[in-house]
N, C-alpha and C positions, 0 to 999 in steps of 0.2 A: 504493499499499500505505500501512497506517498506521505512520506514525513513533512508537516507543516512546521513553521516558524514556531507557530504556537505550543506544538508538542516538545519542540525541543528545549523552549523555553520553561515548560511544565518541570520537564526532566530534571532542568538543570537548578531549579528551586530546589527539588526536592531533593537533588543528593550532592548539589555544590560544585558537581563536576563540569569539566570545559564543553564548549557549544559542539565542537566536532567529537568529542567523546560520545556527546549526548546523542548525535544526531547517528553515529555508527551504531550504539545500543538499539536505537530504536529500530534503522534500519535491518539489524540482525535479528530484531524480537519480532519485526512484522509490525510493528507500531503497538506493540503490547506494553503498557506503561510499567505493569509491575515486572515484568521478565525482563525489562529494559534495567530497571533499578536493579535486580540480581546481577545483572550481566556487568554493569558497573562495577557493583560492589566484587564480583568473583574476578576481574581483570584487574581491578586497582588493588585489590589485596596482593595478588601475583606481581605487580608492579612494585608495590610499597617495599619488597625486600630489596629491588634495585635502586630503591633512594636511599638507603640505610647509609651510604658513602658519602652523601652529599652534604655540604655544609649549612646546617641551619643556625644561622645568627639572627635572624629578624624575629618577630614574636609580640609577645605581651608578658609586661609584669601585672599582676592581678592581687587583690587582697579581697578577703573575705571575712568579716568578723560574724562571730555567732555568741551571745552572753558573753563568758570569761573567758573565750579563747579566738585567736585569730590567724589566719595562714597568709601568707606571702609565696606566691609563687611566679618561677617564670619559666614560660612555655614557648619553645623556638619553632618557627617556621624557616622556609627557604627565602621567602620573600616579604617585603613590608606589604606589599598588594593584598598577599592573603589574610595577613594579619590584621586588616581592616575589615574582612568577612564577617558577616553575621554569624556563619555556621562557626567560625574559628573563634569568635568572641565567645558563643555560648559554651563550646567546648571546655574553654579556659576555664570558663565558672564553674562547669561541670566537674571538672578535675580537681579544682582547688576545693570544692565543698565536699567530692569524696575524700580529699586528703585530710582535711577539718575532721571528718568524720572517722575514720579509720586510723589516723594518729601513728602513719608510720615512723620508724627510726631514720629511713634513707631512703633515695630514691629508687634505689635496688628493691627494697622491700615493697615500696609503694606499688610500682610497677607489676607485684605478684599477686598484690590482695584484689578479690573481686570485686566487681563493680556492681552495685545493686539495682535489680532489676537485669541484669544480663546472667549468659552463664560463663562467662569469660571473666580475664582479669584486667587490670588497668591497661596493660600491654596492648592486649587484646582489642579494648576499645579506641586505644589511640592508632593500632592498625587500620582499625575501619575507617576512623577518621582520616587517615592518608590515603585510602580510597575513595572516599568523598571528596576530600578537598586537593588533592593532586600532589603535594609537596610532603618532603621528610616532615614530621613534627616530632618534636622530642621534650621530654618532661627533663629540663635542665637542673632545678635545685627549687626548694622551698624550705620556709621556716615556719613553725608552729608555735607560738606563743600564748602562755597561759597568764591572765592578769589575777591577782588577789585583791584582799580587801583594800579600800582608797588606792586601787590602780586605775589606770585608762590606757586605753589605746588610741594611738593618732595613726589615721590612715591617709595617705596621699599618692595620689596618681598623677603624673606629669605627661603632658603630650599625648593624651590618650593611650598609655599604658607602655611607653619608652623608658619612664623611670618610676618605679614605685617604692615608696618608703613606710614601713611599720615601725612606730616607736609604742613605747611602753614606759609611762611614767607612774611614780608612786607620790606618794601624799596629796594626792587630788584626784577628781572625779571630773573635772574640765577636759572633755575632748577637745575644745578647742586649741587649748595650751599645747596638748599632744599634738594635736595637729600643724600647730605652728611649728614646732619641732621638726617634724615629719616634712614639713614644706621647706625649711632652712635645710636640711640635710640633702632632700634632693637638689638644691641651687649649690651648695658647697661642698658636697661631696666629702664630710669627713670620715675616718677610717677606724677612731674608736670614740667612746664617751668620754673618758677621762686620760691623762697623762700616764696614771698608774698601770693602765692596760697595755701601752706600747713595750714591747719586746726590749730587754735590756740589751740584746745585740744588735738591734736597728737605733737604739739610742746612742750606744756606742760609734757605730759606725757613722751615724750624723754628727756626732761631736768631732771625730777625727777628721771628715771632710770639711768641716766648719774651723776647724784648727790649722788643717793645710790651708785655707782660702786667708784666712788671717796671715800665717806666714808669707805666704805668696804676695801679699799686699804690703809688707815688710813692717808690720806692725810690731812695737818693741816687744820681746818675748815676755817681760813682765805683766803686761795687761792681756797677754792673748788669752789664757784661760777665762778672764772675767769677760772678754769679748765674746767667747764662745758660748758661755753661758745664757748670756744675752741673746744671742742669734738662736740658742736651742729653745729658747722660750718663744721665739718666732717660728720655729719647727712647729712647736707643739700647739701653737694657735692655728696653723694649718690642719693638723690632722685630728686634733681632738674637738669634738662637737662642744664640749664645756665652754671651750678657750676662744671658739670662733666669735667674730663679731657677729651681732645679729642680725638677719636680713632685714628684718622689719624696723629695727631701731639700732643702727651700728654703733651707739654711743654706750651698747651695753653687751655684755658677753652673753652667751645663750645660757651658759649655767645660771649668772646673775638673773637673769628674765626668770626663768624656772623657778629659781629659789624664791623670789619676790612673789610667785604665786603659791609659796609653800611645797612645791614639789621638788623632786629629783628624777632625773633621767636614768632609768633602771638600764635599758637597752634599746638599740634600733637595728634595723636590717634594710640595707638599700640596696635594690636591683637594678641596674640599668641593662637593658635587653642587650644582648651580645657582646658584654663589656669581655675583654680579655680573648675574643672568639675571631677568626679569620673571616673576614666576609667576603661573600662571592659578589662579583662585579657583571651583571648582565645589561644587554642592552635589550631593553625592555620592548622597543619597536621590533626589533629583530625577533624577539620570544612571540609577540602575538604573530608576526605574518608566519611565523614556523607552522602556527597554530592554521592559521586560514588555509596556508598553501598544503595542507594533509589532504 
């Protein structure tokens, strides 16, 4: 039977597969919509294994909070285009809620746990999504945080999911203060909450670099140590959340701002999608044309 554009559009909306793949599926199944869905799944799952070696460095950071628990996840796709797809966005939320409910201790454990309402594991669920969406998808990392009495979460998502920050403050139940901290962390990218958390070898390495810099500047040896300690303070201001100048009020440090609200920062997680990963560089126009010419 003749395959209409309306049929192709309907199948694409159901599955998230590409237009040309939808047309092929409908042609192969003589226009039977249900069989075409199965056709795409079967062929898509077969193709999913071939995508395993591709680089998936795009995607979304996402946060879900329920009661006294919250989870932040990073789930990757191959292209930014797919990460904006409604099916992908819904999938990310499903996975985050599944992780929050099952409370796995690692990504490896999470992938083996059964997904409610299905007969398979989270890995099976993701593989099925690869079939529908047409790109490699991977759960890169997550963190589950539990709040205690008089503690609150701050959740902030920047640029539609490019950066996600989950903070936990004690001594307050004001979620806006916690969100302010999360927003600040998204902007200035601290590595630690306080200087005591910085590893001693990292501090020693920085101290040695600063000492060498001062010596190379020809500074008198008797004042070098004092200069190094002063400059080391600047280093802590760069990497420690409490010691950074607050983005909403540069006249005070983040730690002082939080303390003024009777609170303290317990921890935070900042996920920037694809950080530290090699990203693929594609010509999008060529990719589209390659699909049209199939």
